Structure formats: structure tokens, C-alpha cells
C-alpha positions as CSV (number, residue, x, y, z in Angstrom):
1,M,12.9,-66.3,-81.8
2,R,14.4,-65.0,-85.0
3,F,10.9,-64.0,-86.2
4,L,10.2,-62.1,-82.9
5,K,13.6,-60.3,-83.2
6,K,12.6,-59.2,-86.7
7,I,9.3,-57.9,-85.5
8,K,10.9,-56.1,-82.6
9,N,13.4,-54.4,-84.9
10,F,10.7,-53.5,-87.4
11,F,8.7,-51.7,-84.7
12,L,11.8,-50.0,-83.4
13,I,12.6,-48.7,-86.9
14,L,9.0,-47.6,-87.4
15,L,9.0,-45.6,-84.2
16,L,12.3,-44.0,-85.1
17,L,11.1,-43.0,-88.5
18,N,8.0,-41.4,-87.0
19,S,9.9,-39.5,-84.3
20,Q,10.0,-35.8,-84.9
21,N,12.6,-35.6,-82.2
22,L,15.0,-37.8,-84.1
23,F,14.5,-36.9,-87.7
24,S,14.7,-33.5,-89.2
25,Q,13.5,-32.8,-92.7
26,G,15.7,-34.7,-95.2
27,E,17.4,-36.9,-92.6
28,R,17.5,-40.6,-93.3
29,F,18.1,-43.6,-91.2
30,I,21.2,-45.5,-92.4
31,H,22.1,-47.9,-89.6
32,Q,20.6,-49.5,-86.5
33,E,21.8,-52.2,-84.3
34,R,21.0,-53.5,-80.8
35,S,24.2,-53.9,-78.8
36,L,24.5,-55.4,-75.4
37,Y,24.0,-52.0,-73.8
38,T,21.8,-49.8,-76.1
39,N,20.4,-49.3,-79.5
40,I,22.8,-47.5,-81.8
41,I,21.3,-45.3,-84.5
42,V,23.1,-43.6,-87.3
43,T,21.3,-41.0,-89.4
44,E,22.4,-38.8,-92.3
45,N,21.2,-35.8,-94.2
46,S,22.8,-33.7,-97.0
47,E,25.1,-32.0,-94.5
48,R,26.0,-34.4,-91.7
49,R,26.0,-37.9,-90.2
50,C,25.1,-38.5,-86.6
51,M,25.2,-41.3,-84.0
52,R,22.8,-41.6,-81.1
53,F,22.0,-44.1,-78.5
54,T,18.4,-45.0,-77.7
55,I,17.0,-46.6,-74.6
56,A,13.7,-48.1,-73.6
57,H,11.6,-45.0,-72.8
58,H,13.1,-42.2,-75.0
59,Y,15.2,-41.6,-78.1
60,G,18.2,-40.0,-76.4
61,Q,20.3,-37.3,-78.0
62,N,22.9,-37.3,-80.7
63,Q,26.2,-38.5,-79.2
64,S,28.3,-37.5,-82.2
65,C,27.9,-35.8,-85.6
66,Q,30.3,-35.2,-88.5
67,Y,30.0,-32.8,-91.4
68,L,30.2,-34.8,-94.6
69,Q,32.1,-32.2,-96.6
70,E,34.1,-30.8,-93.7
71,P,34.8,-33.7,-91.4
72,E,37.3,-31.8,-89.2
73,K,34.9,-29.0,-88.5
74,L,33.2,-29.6,-85.1
75,V,29.5,-29.8,-85.0
76,F,28.9,-29.6,-81.2
77,P,30.0,-26.9,-78.8
78,Y,31.1,-29.5,-76.2
79,A,34.0,-30.7,-78.4
80,K,35.2,-27.1,-78.7
81,M,34.9,-26.7,-75.0
82,V,37.0,-29.8,-74.5
83,L,39.7,-28.5,-76.8
84,S,39.7,-25.3,-74.8
85,S,41.8,-27.2,-72.2
86,L,44.7,-26.5,-74.5
87,L,44.7,-23.1,-72.9
88,I,46.1,-24.8,-69.8
89,Q,48.1,-27.7,-71.2
90,D,49.0,-27.4,-74.9
91,N,51.3,-30.3,-75.7
92,P,49.9,-33.6,-74.4
93,K,52.1,-36.7,-75.2
94,K,49.8,-39.3,-73.8
95,I,46.0,-39.2,-73.7
96,L,43.3,-41.4,-72.2
97,I,39.7,-41.1,-73.4
98,L,36.8,-42.9,-71.7
99,G,34.0,-43.2,-74.3
100,L,34.4,-43.3,-78.1
101,G,31.1,-42.3,-79.7
102,G,31.8,-41.2,-83.3
103,A,35.5,-40.5,-82.4
104,T,35.2,-36.7,-82.7
105,L,37.8,-36.0,-80.0
106,V,40.1,-38.7,-81.3
107,H,40.1,-37.2,-84.8
108,S,40.7,-33.7,-83.4
109,Y,43.7,-34.6,-81.1
110,R,45.2,-36.7,-83.8
111,A,45.0,-33.9,-86.3
112,L,46.7,-31.5,-83.8
113,F,49.2,-33.9,-82.4
114,P,50.1,-36.6,-85.0
115,D,52.6,-38.3,-82.7
116,V,50.5,-38.3,-79.5
117,D,49.7,-41.7,-77.9
118,I,45.9,-42.1,-77.5
119,T,44.2,-44.9,-75.6
120,I,40.4,-45.1,-75.9
121,V,38.3,-47.2,-73.6
122,E,34.8,-48.0,-74.9
123,I,32.7,-50.6,-73.2
124,D,30.5,-51.3,-76.2
125,E,32.2,-53.2,-79.0
126,A,29.4,-52.3,-81.3
127,V,30.1,-48.6,-80.9
128,V,33.7,-49.2,-81.9
129,R,32.5,-51.1,-85.0
130,V,30.1,-48.3,-86.0
131,A,32.7,-45.6,-85.4
132,K,35.0,-47.4,-87.8
133,E,32.4,-48.1,-90.5
134,Y,30.6,-44.7,-90.5
135,F,32.8,-42.1,-88.8
136,G,36.3,-42.8,-90.2
137,F,37.8,-44.1,-86.9
138,A,40.8,-46.3,-87.3
139,E,43.5,-47.6,-85.0
140,D,47.1,-47.2,-85.7
141,S,50.5,-47.6,-84.0
142,N,49.6,-44.6,-81.7
143,T,45.9,-45.0,-81.4
144,H,44.5,-48.0,-79.4
145,V,40.9,-48.8,-78.4
146,L,40.0,-51.3,-75.7
147,A,36.5,-52.7,-75.3
148,Q,36.1,-52.7,-71.6
149,D,34.5,-50.8,-68.7
150,G,36.2,-47.5,-68.0
151,R,36.3,-48.0,-64.3
152,V,38.0,-51.4,-64.7
153,Y,40.6,-49.9,-67.0
154,V,41.3,-47.0,-64.6
155,K,41.8,-49.4,-61.6
156,R,44.2,-51.6,-63.6
157,A,46.1,-48.6,-65.0
158,Q,46.5,-47.3,-61.5
159,L,48.0,-50.6,-60.4
160,R,50.4,-50.5,-63.4
161,G,51.5,-47.0,-62.4
162,E,50.5,-45.5,-65.7
163,K,50.4,-41.7,-66.2
164,Y,48.6,-39.5,-68.7
165,D,49.0,-35.9,-69.6
166,L,45.3,-35.7,-70.5
167,V,42.3,-37.8,-69.3
168,I,39.0,-37.1,-70.9
169,L,35.8,-38.5,-69.4
170,D,33.2,-38.7,-72.2
171,A,31.2,-41.8,-71.5
172,F,27.5,-41.8,-71.9
173,N,24.9,-44.6,-72.0
174,G,22.0,-42.8,-73.8
175,E,20.6,-41.2,-70.6
176,Y,23.6,-39.9,-68.7
177,I,27.0,-40.7,-67.5
178,P,27.2,-44.2,-66.0
179,E,26.8,-43.8,-62.2
180,H,30.0,-45.6,-61.3
181,L,31.9,-43.0,-63.3
182,L,30.6,-40.2,-61.2
183,T,31.7,-41.1,-57.8
184,Q,34.3,-39.6,-55.4
185,E,36.1,-42.9,-55.4
186,F,36.3,-43.1,-59.2
187,L,37.6,-39.5,-59.4
188,K,40.3,-40.2,-56.8
189,E,41.4,-43.3,-58.8
190,T,41.4,-41.2,-62.0
191,S,43.4,-38.4,-60.4
192,S,46.2,-40.9,-59.7
193,L,46.7,-41.4,-63.4
194,L,47.6,-37.7,-64.1
195,S,51.1,-36.8,-64.8
196,S,52.7,-33.8,-62.9
197,E,51.2,-31.4,-65.4
198,G,48.2,-33.5,-66.3
199,L,44.6,-32.4,-66.8
200,L,41.3,-34.1,-66.3
201,V,38.5,-33.0,-68.6
202,S,35.0,-34.2,-68.0
203,N,32.0,-33.7,-70.4
204,T,28.8,-33.4,-68.4
205,F,25.7,-31.2,-68.3
206,S,24.7,-27.8,-66.8
207,T,21.0,-28.8,-66.7
208,S,21.3,-32.1,-64.8
209,R,19.4,-32.8,-61.6
210,L,22.8,-34.1,-60.4
211,Y,24.6,-30.7,-61.1
212,D,25.0,-29.8,-57.4
213,A,26.1,-33.3,-56.3
214,E,28.5,-33.7,-59.3
215,S,30.1,-30.3,-58.7
216,A,30.5,-30.9,-55.0
217,T,32.0,-34.3,-55.6
218,Y,34.6,-32.9,-58.1
219,A,35.4,-30.1,-55.6
220,S,35.9,-32.6,-52.8
221,V,38.6,-34.4,-54.8
222,F,40.2,-31.5,-56.7
223,G,39.4,-28.2,-55.1
224,D,38.8,-25.4,-57.6
225,F,38.2,-26.3,-61.2
226,F,37.3,-24.5,-64.4
227,N,33.5,-24.8,-65.0
228,V,33.2,-24.1,-68.7
229,K,29.7,-23.3,-70.2
230,M,28.5,-21.7,-73.4
231,N,25.3,-20.2,-74.5
232,G,23.1,-22.4,-76.7
233,T,24.3,-25.7,-75.2
234,G,23.3,-27.7,-72.1
235,N,26.8,-29.2,-71.8
236,R,29.4,-28.0,-69.3
237,I,33.0,-29.1,-69.3
238,I,34.9,-29.5,-66.0
239,I,38.6,-29.0,-66.3
240,V,40.8,-30.1,-63.4
241,S,44.5,-29.1,-63.1
242,P,46.1,-30.5,-59.9
243,S,49.2,-28.4,-60.6
244,G,47.1,-25.2,-60.5
245,L,44.8,-23.1,-62.7
246,P,46.4,-20.5,-64.8
247,S,45.4,-16.8,-64.9
248,E,43.1,-15.3,-67.6
249,N,46.1,-13.3,-68.9
250,F,48.1,-16.5,-69.4
251,M,45.3,-18.1,-71.2
252,N,44.7,-15.1,-73.4
253,E,48.3,-15.1,-74.5
254,R,48.2,-18.8,-75.2
255,A,44.9,-18.4,-77.2
256,M,46.5,-15.8,-79.4
257,T,49.3,-18.3,-80.2
258,L,47.1,-21.4,-80.7
259,Y,44.0,-20.1,-82.4
260,P,45.3,-20.3,-86.0
261,R,45.8,-24.1,-85.5
262,L,42.3,-24.6,-84.2
263,R,40.4,-22.6,-86.9
264,R,40.3,-25.8,-88.9
265,F,37.8,-27.0,-86.3
266,G,35.5,-24.0,-86.8
267,M,36.4,-22.5,-83.4
268,D,38.2,-19.4,-82.2
269,L,40.2,-20.2,-79.1
270,R,40.3,-16.5,-78.2
271,D,36.7,-16.7,-77.2
272,F,37.4,-19.2,-74.4
273,P,39.6,-17.7,-71.7
274,I,36.6,-15.6,-70.4
275,L,34.6,-18.8,-70.1
276,M,37.0,-20.4,-67.7
277,D,35.0,-19.9,-64.6
278,T,35.9,-21.0,-61.1
279,N,32.8,-19.7,-59.4
280,R,31.2,-22.3,-57.2
281,D,27.6,-21.9,-58.4
282,W,26.2,-25.0,-56.7
283,N,24.8,-26.0,-53.4
284,R,28.0,-26.6,-51.3
285,N,26.0,-28.7,-48.9
286,A,25.0,-31.2,-51.7
287,R,25.6,-34.8,-50.8
288,L,28.6,-36.2,-52.4
289,L,28.3,-39.0,-55.0
290,T,30.0,-42.2,-53.8
291,D,30.1,-45.8,-54.6
292,Q,27.4,-46.2,-51.9
293,Y,25.4,-43.2,-53.0
294,S,25.0,-42.4,-56.6
295,P,21.2,-41.8,-57.2
296,A,20.9,-42.0,-61.0
297,N,17.2,-42.5,-60.4
298,L,17.0,-38.7,-59.9
299,L,17.5,-38.2,-63.6
300,N,14.1,-39.9,-64.3
301,N,12.0,-37.9,-61.9
């Protein structure tokens, strides 16, 4: 069995090293391990280090990247799009993040708010271990990580009556968001965790086959939401504010105040108010995603 495992790992590494999709010129493979849920790959070149998850039939996409010389500077637009939620709620005291990856968002919020209480829920203990070893993630008195399923955590937090000023949904399995974290029932459970001024921020995609169904499902629970997209990325960020969405003028004023603090991340917050779109650009008759109907198989067609 040990011999077969070595053979399997050898061929996996060989495939990865020959994949043009995975390795750009000068990029090297520095870590690989098979967890209970996925293959975790860490690569590095002269500029940055990246984590990605791979599954059986393709190599997936980078989940997190970090510049080696400027670790605070954000590599991916999605992280900047998440931080644009500060235009709505700019002083969270208690944050819940589902999905750790390379801890990009944890580092950013910790840098902005040193005293904020952050709970991270990551189902894969191996991801936590890799984030600590290769991406500088560390727990402290105000930063806690729990290795469990996000849906289970949300249900238990709901029973405990916990409230958060910011809930970030950023869980991926190498292909897409786990289907039980997409449903109407899950969103209702998550909404119960929001404080009176709380926000729900979800990292998803503008190119998914589930775009219409996802959008309709969010709208069925929350009504209008900000649908944030940027040129050059397939990500979209859904920002939900049960207490109401602010005007563009309000966000422009807040952007002027906050943008000096966010320049350290390589972003100009003044560019984002115009991206806060509430237009319902999806099929309003799309079938809602529920615990009984969540057709993840559509993603493979």
C-alpha cells in the first residue's frame, strides 16, 4: 500500500509539473499533499507564492497568492472586492469567515483592525496547516480557527445566539462552492447570525452556470444586494446589508476617508462605489437552490 501511494504521488507530481495551466515560467512546486478533501498544491516563483486545490479531472485555480516581498499587497481582485464592503460597514468588531485558503482576508482585516475578533471555519485541517507553514497564518487571542464544516458551525452558532458584524463566505472545494453552502436554507441560517448593522459578503463567480439560480436564491432571502464585478476577473462579490444599502454619495464620502488606509493593499477604494450595482441581471424565474435542489452537476456540463 505504501508503494502504491508513492507511485500515485509520483504521477500526480509529474502531471502537475507538465501542466502549462499550473506552472508559468520560473514557477516551482514547493509542496503537495493529499488531504481528506482535495490535493493541496503550493507553488512559488520569484514574485509570489500560491495555493491551489486540485481534483480528479482538472487542476483547479489558485485559491490564494501572496507577494513574497510585499505580503500585504493583494494579488487577486476578489480580495479587494471583499474589502469594498467597508464602504457600507467600516468598523466590524466581530467577524466570521467560512473558508481559510491562504488567509489573505484574515491578514487584511487583522492589519486594518488589530483588535477585531475573527473566527475562521475551515473544514480541511490540512489547509490550516499549509496556511500556517507557507502563508504566515497564526492564531492569537483574537483569531481562532475551527476545523469543521461551515454549515455545521452556522447551525450551532445560531443555537447559541451568536451575532457577527461581518460574515464572509469564501469556501471552495477546487471546483466551486460546496452545494450545501449555496442553498436558501443555509442563507436564512446565516442571516440570523448578523448583528443589527451586520453584513454578509459572499465570494462567488460571474461566469458560473449557477449564476441565475444563485442570484435568485440570494434575492429570495435578502431582497436587493450589491452585485460587485470588476473587469479582468470572473469573480463577483455579493454584499448583503439587511439594515439597508447606502447611497452612492454616502459610499463616495466614505471612500475618500478610508482610501489612505487601504493603499497598503494595492487598492484605491475610491474606484469601488460605482461598482456597487443593484441591477437584477439574472433570470428572475430561475429555480431557487434549496437543500432538496442544488444541482452542482450543472458545473460539469
